[in-house]
C-alpha positions, 0 to 999 in steps of 0.5 A: 616747531613741535618736538616729539619726545620719545620715552626713554623706556621705548628707546631702551626696548628698541636697543634691547630688541636689537641686541636680542636679535644679534644674540640670537643670530650669534647663537644659531645652532650648527646644522644637523641631520636627524636619522630615521632612528633619531640620531642627530648628526652634525658638523662633527660627522662631516655633515654640510647642508645642501647648498653650503660649502667650505673652503678647502682651507677650512681645516678646523671643520671635520669635513675638510680637516679629516680628509686624507693629507695627500688629498687635502694638499692636492685639493688646496694646491688646485684651489689656489691655482683655480683661484688664479684663474678666477674660479672658486672651489668649495667643498660641499662634502668631504670626510663623512663619519660612517653614521653620516654615510649610512644616513645618506645611503638610507635617504638614497634608498628612500628616494630611489626606491631600491638599494640597487638604484641608491648604490648608483649615487651613494655607497654604504659606509664600508665602500665609500671613499668619503668615510676614509677621507679619500673623496671630496665633492666640490661646487660650483659648476665652474669648479667642477669644470676646472677640476675636470680639465686641470685636476690631474695636474694635482692628481685629482680625478673625477671617478664617476661619470654620473657625479661631476662633483666627485673627485679622488686622488687616483693618479700622481701629480701630472699623471693621467686620470683613469677612465671614469666609471659609469657610476658607483656600482661599476667599481 
């Protein structure tokens, strides 16, 4: 039987490589968005990359923690009830800084080709309820559906017909939600 000896130096290199990989993974930078002016916006501005979400209980994150207290309480209560029904609610956008809201609006203008068309989907910082902490966007689809059906039990209502993910606290708990606006330009 022949024994293969692995040099100690090789073992050391393999261990070091594994540790370095772990260290790099642990140092992954926070997600950011760079504006057309070069300003870097990140989690402190409420920025969450597309496809990522937070639990409504992640209050250490500004996107959740800076929501207006009444909205946050209602959202957390609804999330607990939804979980009892097997539905997970994720916040994909909550509170946003004015700078982040402006950057999102600028992106929408570039994407849709005009200020008028962009306003159907993204409002300016002066008009957005996200900047005040009074609006939240949720995912996945089953969470949107659940909140559309049961959100009014907690005061949460869909406000725009073209945004199934957007909810605001616009009625009292158990109240009736007002008719949805066609889009953000109708408000």
